C-alpha positions in Angstrom: 23.2 245.1 -81.7 23.0 241.4 -80.7 19.3 241.9 -79.8 18.7 243.2 -83.3 20.5 240.2 -84.9 18.4 237.9 -82.8 15.3 239.7 -83.8 15.8 239.0 -87.5 18.0 235.9 -87.6 16.5 232.5 -88.7 16.6 229.7 -86.2 19.1 227.1 -87.4 18.8 223.4 -86.5 19.1 220.2 -88.5 16.5 218.5 -86.3 14.2 216.1 -88.2 10.6 215.3 -87.8 10.3 212.0 -89.5 7.3 209.9 -88.3 5.8 213.1 -86.7 2.5 214.7 -87.5 1.8 218.4 -87.1 -1.5 220.2 -87.3 -1.2 223.9 -88.1 -4.2 226.2 -88.2 -4.1 229.1 -90.7 -1.4 227.3 -92.7 -2.3 228.7 -96.1 -0.7 232.1 -95.6 1.8 234.2 -93.6 3.7 232.6 -90.7 1.4 229.6 -90.7 2.5 228.7 -94.3 6.2 229.4 -93.6 5.9 227.1 -90.5 4.3 224.4 -92.6 7.1 224.7 -95.2 9.8 224.4 -92.5 8.2 221.4 -90.7 7.6 219.7 -94.1 11.2 220.1 -95.0 12.1 218.3 -91.7 10.0 215.4 -92.8 6.8 215.9 -90.8 3.4 214.9 -92.0 1.6 218.3 -92.0 -2.2 218.8 -91.7 -3.2 222.3 -92.7 -6.4 223.6 -91.1 -7.7 226.4 -93.3 -11.0 228.3 -93.7 -10.5 229.2 -97.4 -10.0 225.9 -99.3 -9.2 227.5 -102.6 -6.3 229.3 -101.0 -5.4 226.2 -99.0 -5.1 224.1 -102.2 -2.8 226.7 -103.8 -0.6 226.8 -100.6 -0.6 223.0 -100.4 0.9 222.7 -103.9 3.5 225.4 -103.0 4.5 223.7 -99.8 4.9 220.3 -101.5 7.0 221.9 -104.2 9.2 223.8 -101.9 9.7 221.0 -99.3 9.8 218.0 -101.6 7.4 216.4 -99.1 4.2 214.8 -100.5 2.8 214.0 -97.0 0.9 217.3 -96.7 -2.9 217.5 -96.6 -5.4 220.4 -96.1 -8.8 220.2 -94.3 -11.5 222.7 -93.9 -11.4 224.5 -90.6 -13.4 227.7 -89.7 -12.4 228.7 -86.2 -15.4 231.1 -86.1 -17.8 228.1 -86.2 -17.8 225.3 -83.6 -19.5 223.0 -86.0 -16.5 223.3 -88.4 -14.1 222.8 -85.5 -15.8 219.6 -84.4 -15.9 218.3 -88.0 -12.2 219.0 -88.4 -11.3 217.4 -85.1 -13.5 214.3 -85.8 -11.7 213.8 -89.1 -8.2 214.1 -87.5 -9.2 211.8 -84.6 -10.6 209.1 -86.9 -8.0 209.3 -89.7 -4.7 210.0 -87.9 -2.8 207.7 -85.6 -1.0 210.6 -83.9 -0.7 214.4 -83.5 2.8 215.2 -82.1 2.6 219.0 -82.7 -0.4 221.3 -82.6 0.2 224.8 -83.7 -2.7 227.2 -82.9 -1.6 229.8 -85.4 -4.7 231.2 -87.2 -6.1 234.5 -86.0 -7.8 237.8 -86.8 -6.6 241.2 -85.8 -8.3 244.6 -85.0 -11.3 243.7 -87.2 -14.6 245.6 -87.1 -17.1 244.3 -84.6 -18.6 241.0 -85.6 -19.7 237.7 -84.1 -18.8 234.1 -84.7 -21.4 231.5 -85.6 -21.6 230.8 -81.9 -22.2 234.4 -80.9 -18.6 235.2 -79.6 -17.0 238.5 -80.5 -14.9 237.7 -83.5 -11.4 238.2 -82.0 -11.9 236.4 -78.7 -13.9 233.8 -80.6 -11.4 232.9 -83.3 -8.1 233.7 -81.5 -9.0 232.1 -78.1 -12.3 230.1 -78.1 -11.8 228.4 -81.4 -8.4 227.2 -80.5 -9.4 226.3 -76.9 -12.2 224.0 -78.4 -9.9 222.5 -81.0 -7.2 221.7 -78.4 -9.8 220.1 -76.2 -11.1 217.9 -79.0 -7.6 216.8 -80.0 -6.1 216.5 -76.5 -6.6 212.7 -76.1 -4.9 212.0 -79.4 -2.1 214.4 -78.5 -1.6 212.7 -75.1 -1.3 209.3 -76.9 1.4 210.8 -79.2 4.0 211.8 -76.6 6.3 213.5 -76.5 4.1 216.1 -78.0 3.9 219.9 -78.1 1.2 222.6 -78.3 2.2 226.0 -79.5 -0.2 229.0 -79.1 0.7 232.0 -81.3 0.1 235.1 -79.1 1.6 238.6 -79.4 3.4 241.2 -77.4 0.0 243.0 -77.6 -1.1 240.8 -74.7 0.9 243.2 -72.5 -1.8 245.9 -73.2 -4.7 243.6 -72.6 -7.0 242.8 -69.8 -9.6 240.0 -69.5 -13.1 241.4 -69.1 -14.9 238.4 -67.6 -18.2 240.3 -67.3 -18.2 241.3 -71.0 -15.8 238.9 -72.8 -17.7 239.5 -76.0 -17.4 243.3 -75.8 -21.1 243.8 -76.1 -21.2 246.8 -73.8 -18.5 248.6 -75.7 -16.0 247.7 -78.4 -12.5 248.9 -79.0 -11.0 246.7 -81.7 -7.4 247.1 -80.4 -8.4 246.3 -76.8 -10.4 243.3 -78.0 -7.3 242.0 -79.9 -5.0 242.5 -76.9 -7.6 240.7 -74.7 -7.6 237.7 -77.1 -3.8 237.6 -77.2 -3.7 237.7 -73.4 -6.1 234.8 -73.4 -3.6 232.8 -75.5 -0.9 233.3 -72.8 -3.3 232.5 -69.9 -4.5 229.4 -71.8 -0.9 228.3 -72.3 -0.2 228.7 -68.5 -3.3 226.7 -67.4 -3.0 224.0 -70.0 0.7 223.4 -69.1 -0.2 222.9 -65.5 -3.0 220.5 -66.3 -0.8 218.5 -68.6 2.2 218.3 -66.2 3.7 214.8 -66.3 1.8 213.7 -69.4 4.7 214.3 -71.9 2.8 217.1 -73.6 4.4 220.5 -73.3 2.9 223.9 -74.1 4.4 227.2 -75.4 3.1 230.7 -76.1 4.8 232.7 -78.8 5.2 236.3 -79.9 6.2 236.1 -83.6 7.3 239.8 -83.8 5.7 242.6 -85.9 5.2 240.6 -89.1 4.1 241.8 -92.5 1.0 239.6 -93.1 -2.6 239.8 -94.1 -3.5 240.5 -90.5 -2.7 244.1 -91.3 -5.8 244.4 -93.6 -8.1 245.7 -90.8 -5.7 248.5 -89.6 -7.0 252.0 -89.7 -5.5 254.6 -92.0 -3.2 256.1 -89.2 -2.3 252.6 -88.1 -1.4 251.6 -91.7 0.8 254.8 -91.9 2.5 253.9 -88.7 3.3 250.4 -90.0 4.8 251.9 -93.1 7.1 254.0 -90.9 8.3 251.0 -88.9 8.5 248.6 -91.9 12.3 248.5 -91.7 12.0 246.8 -88.3 9.1 244.5 -89.2 9.6 240.9 -90.0 8.9 238.9 -93.1 6.6 235.9 -92.6 9.8 233.6 -92.8 11.4 235.6 -89.9 8.1 235.7 -88.0 7.7 231.9 -88.1 11.1 231.3 -86.5 10.0 231.3 -82.8 7.0 229.0 -83.6 9.4 226.6 -85.4 11.8 226.8 -82.5 9.1 225.9 -79.9 7.9 223.1 -82.2 11.3 221.5 -82.8 14.1 222.6 -80.4 15.3 219.5 -78.4 16.3 221.7 -75.4 12.7 222.7 -74.9 11.4 219.2 -74.3 11.3 219.7 -70.5 10.1 223.3 -70.6 6.4 224.1 -70.5 4.0 227.0 -69.9 6.4 229.7 -70.9 6.2 232.7 -73.3 8.8 233.0 -76.1 10.0 235.7 -78.4 12.9 235.7 -80.8 13.6 232.1 -80.1 14.1 232.6 -76.4 12.1 232.7 -73.2 10.7 236.2 -72.7 8.9 238.1 -70.0 5.1 238.5 -70.2 2.8 240.9 -68.4 1.9 240.5 -64.7 -1.7 239.7 -65.7 -0.5 236.9 -68.0 1.1 235.3 -64.9 -2.1 235.5 -62.8 -3.1 231.9 -62.0 -6.4 232.9 -60.6 -7.3 234.9 -63.7 -6.1 232.0 -65.9 -8.4 229.6 -64.0 -11.4 231.9 -64.2 -10.9 232.3 -67.9 -10.6 228.6 -68.3 -13.9 228.1 -66.4 -15.6 230.7 -68.4 -14.3 229.3 -71.7 -15.6 225.8 -70.8 -19.0 227.3 -69.8 -19.4 229.3 -73.0 -18.3 226.3 -75.2 -20.5 223.9 -73.2 -17.6 221.5 -72.5 -16.2 219.8 -69.3 -12.4 220.0 -69.2 -10.9 219.5 -65.7 
């Protein structure tokens, strides 16, 4: 019964984020928007990175109205296009004096096969490669803004995933569910590697499972999958509930010295054995750098 209460309960804290700046990808909808509302209410400056600027502008107005915080801006960010990612990062680096919280939240789920502008399979491209590149481009500013935190929104689906280094783009065969799980496993492995590389810098890193959340990510589910979701709807989370672990990892003072871990329901949780494989994490890191044409030691 306590586990069920923890699954649904909102995380409660009066911690404030005055003089802090948060960047949130996919902040115009779902748990990204609810996270933005919460951090704005705590006094943070919030930068929304969004692909659809019409939806972003509508969400921006709603976040300002609900939070009473005028210090919210939205910028174009398409994580399926490295050109857009670089333009977004350049703007943030040139216009902002600090980034204290980076929340890599945006994602796609079990979509039909497609490729990003850079030729990556869409799910690994958006969910992992796009956020890997964005973090790389902002990391110097983040390191100058310590104490700082990076939150990677993953999923319990990582437990069913494997990293296919020989066919990361699923060109030989494509199973949309396996590709999604691979991308979410990549989020956890990225968190693990990044935390080690940032040890001692004052930047901490967290991977998050938000729960099974009622969001637009469900739009690509098959008929049977949609029916299954309807059956389990009573135990699914609203976007507000789904945002709580992200908020917890962004704000909780007690996490200031923790890094590289995986969280669910506002607590440290166990991840798969593959997700703790340091060799695989490094090999994925090296492959990501190679495919993105960057040097990040």
